[in-house]
N, C-alpha and C positions, 0 to 999 in steps of 0.2 A: 401556513406553518407557524410555529412559535419560535421566535428567536430566543432560544433557551439560554438562561443565565447559566452557565455551564460548569460543570466539572468536566473538563474535556475528556470524555471517555469515548473512545472511538471504536468504531467497528471497522473491520478491515474487509474490503471486498474487492474482488478482482473483476476487472471489467474488460480490459483490453489487451490481453497479452498474447502473443504468439510469437514473440520475438521482439518486443519493443518496436513494433512497426509504427507507422505514422500516428501522430497524436490526434485524438478526437477533438473536433471543434476548431482545428487550425487550418490555415490555408484557405483556398477558395476566394470568394469575393467578400472577405471580411472588411468591415469599415476601418479606417485609419484610427488607431487608438489616440484619444486625447489625453496624453500623459507625457511627462518629461523623464528622461533618463535619470535625472536627479532624484526622482521619487522611488528609485529602486537601489538595492545594495550594489556596491561595486563587486567586480568578479572576485577580488581578493577577500571579500567578506563572506563568501559562500563557504560555510563549514557547519559544524554541528550547531552553532548558535542560531542558524537559520531556523532550525526546528524548535528552538526555545521561543523565538519570536512567533512562530507559527502556532505553538501551543497557547501562548498568551492571547493571540488574536482570536482564537476560537473558544476562549474560555466561557463565553456567555452565548454560544451560538450552536444551533443545530446544523447538521450537515449529513451528507451521504458520501461514503468513501468506498470506492471500488478498487480492488487489488487483484492483480493477476500474477501468478508465478508459474514458470515452467522450467523444469530442469531435465536435461536430456543427457543420457550417457549410453554408450554402446556396450554390449555384452563382450566378454573376453573372447567368445568363440564365434560371434556373428558379425557380419559386416554392417547390418542395418542398425540404426539408432532406435532406442525405445525411450519413452517418457516414464520415469519412475516417480515423478512428482509433478502434478499439474493441478493448480488450484485457481478457481475463479470465485470470488466472494463479493457480496454487496452488503455493506453495513450501513444501517440507518441509525443516527445518533440524535437523540432529543433530550439533552441533559436536564433542561428546565422541567420536563415532565417525568424525569427519571425513567425514560423508556429507551430501550435499545433492541434492535432487531437485525439479525444477520441471516442471509441466505447464502449457502455455500455449495459449490459443486467441486468437490475435491477428490482426487484419486492419488494413489501412491502410498507407499509404506510410511512416509514421513508426514502425511497429511493429518492435521489436527481435527478439522471438521470434514467429515466425509458425507457429502450429499445430504445435508441436513439444514434445518433452520433453528435458530435459537432466539427466544424472546425473553427479555428481562425487564422487570419493573423497578429495578434498583435494589430489591431485597431478595427476590426469588427469580430463578431462571427456569425456563421451560424449553424443551427440545422436541422437535418433530423430526423423525428419521424414518427411513424405509427399511423394514425388516421382513424378509420372506414375502416380498411383493405387497406388503401391507404397511400403511402409515401408522406409526406408533408415536404417541405423545406422552412424554414423561416430565417429571420435575427434575431438572438437571442439577448435578452436583459434580465438582464445585461450581460456585457461582461464576459464570463466564462474563464478567464485566471488565471493561477496560480500566487500566491503571491511570487514573486521571492525574496523578502527581508526576508521572513519568514524562521526561522530555523526549522519550523514544516512542511516544504513543502512536505516531503515524504508522510505524511498522510493528510495534510490539503487540498491539492488539489485546486479545483476551489474556487473562492471567494464565501462566503456564505455557504460553506459546514459545516454543524453542526456536529462536531465530538464529541465523548465521551472522557472521561478522561482516558480510559483504555489504550490507546497507551502510555501515559506518565507513567502510573503505570507499564506497562510491561517493558519499557526500563529502569526504575529505580529499577528493581529487582536486586538481587544479582546473577551474572552470574559466570559460571566456564568455563575456556578454555578447549575444548575437542580435540584440535589438528588441524593440517593443513590438508586440503583436496583440491580437485579440484572441482570447481563449474563452469560449462560452460566454461571449458578450462582456468580458472583463479584460481590461488592459493588463498585460503581464510582460515581464522581462524574461526572455529566453536565455538560459545559461547552458553551455555545452562543454563537456569534457570528452575528448576523443583520443584514443590511443593509450597504450600502457605507459607512455612517458608522462601522462597526466597524473600518474600515481607515484611518481618518483620520490615524493616526500611523504608517502603514506606507508604505514607499517601494518603488516598482517602476520599474526603468529610470530612476532619478533623478527620478521624479515621484511625486506622491501617488497611491497605488493607488486610493483611493476615487473619484478623478476619472476612472479608466480603465475602470470597470465599471458596468454597468446594474443588476446585482443580485449579491448575495454571501451565502453562508451556510456555516457550518462547525459540525461537531459533534465533540467529543472525549470519549471515555470512558476514564477513568484509574482503575486499581485502587489498593488501599492500599499496594502495593509500588512504585507509580510506573510500572507497566507500562501502556502505551497499548493498550487492548484493541480500540478501534475509533477510526478517524479518517476523517472524510469532509468534502469541501467541494464546493461548486458555484459556478461563476462564469458570469455572463451578461454578454456584452460589448454595448456600444451597437451598434445596427444601422448599418452603413456600406455605402452603395451597395446598399441592400436585401438585405444579406447578414447574417442573424443568426448568432451564434456562441455556443456554450455548452460548458463543460468541467465534467465531473463525475467525481470520483475517490473511491474508498473503499478503506481498508485495514482488514482484520479479522484479529485474532490469535486463534488457537484452539490447543487441545491443548498448552498451555504445560507443559513438563516431562514430557509423555507422547507425544511424537512419535517414532515409530520408523521407520526407513527400511530397506527391503530392496533389495539390488542388483537392478535389473530384469533379466529374462532376456535382453532384447535387447542388453544390453551385450556378451555373449559373442560376438555376431555383428558387432561393430563393425569397420569397416575404416578405414584411414587416410583422412582427409578434412580439410575445413576447417571 
């Protein structure tokens, strides 16, 4: 891979979600990390600035980002739950070569990318989608490239991606350091925020966030360079009119400095489209 000098433009891909269950690459017979707690931010320093540092650390580097989002809500008339938004995407980012590739498996009315792939060479984007059981390759518009200047790039993704405010709520919770561990062969500090009381100082829609949720948890794994290797959170809302609601999101960073992208064969067959 090329360690690209970067404009941090990221791709967002979902990899592990189904409720923010165990983190990939943790646990088991992992070697003891050779790192000191002094190499990592204090718990009180975990806030939006963590992602500013993260963006700077990845400014010249390629990487792969997997993102998973599931949102469940029951119907007003049925007892069972249904998923109206379920996304798993895998973004490959190689800024030095001005290449970006995303594979998405998304369902639900709020999904931006529905079961498609997008390739960009930095100036033109191409999209492969499935229409009437046939693969269709088109020149995509608008250009779906990540906003490199945004400190929200980890979750903001492609231009026009309409995110909720919950990512900001989760990162501004009160975290506790839970110790150093190894994540994908890299020493990381684990930070945990558990319970709605962790949101007591966080505002959402001009109200205290802790009063708007039934349950809350978040996990952050940060390496010695300030790169966020994994970030996940889960929110459970109070039941209103017998309608439970839950949101679970995870972001996992892999192949930092070693992500290579090859132009897909289907790009050559792309036709003008939207």
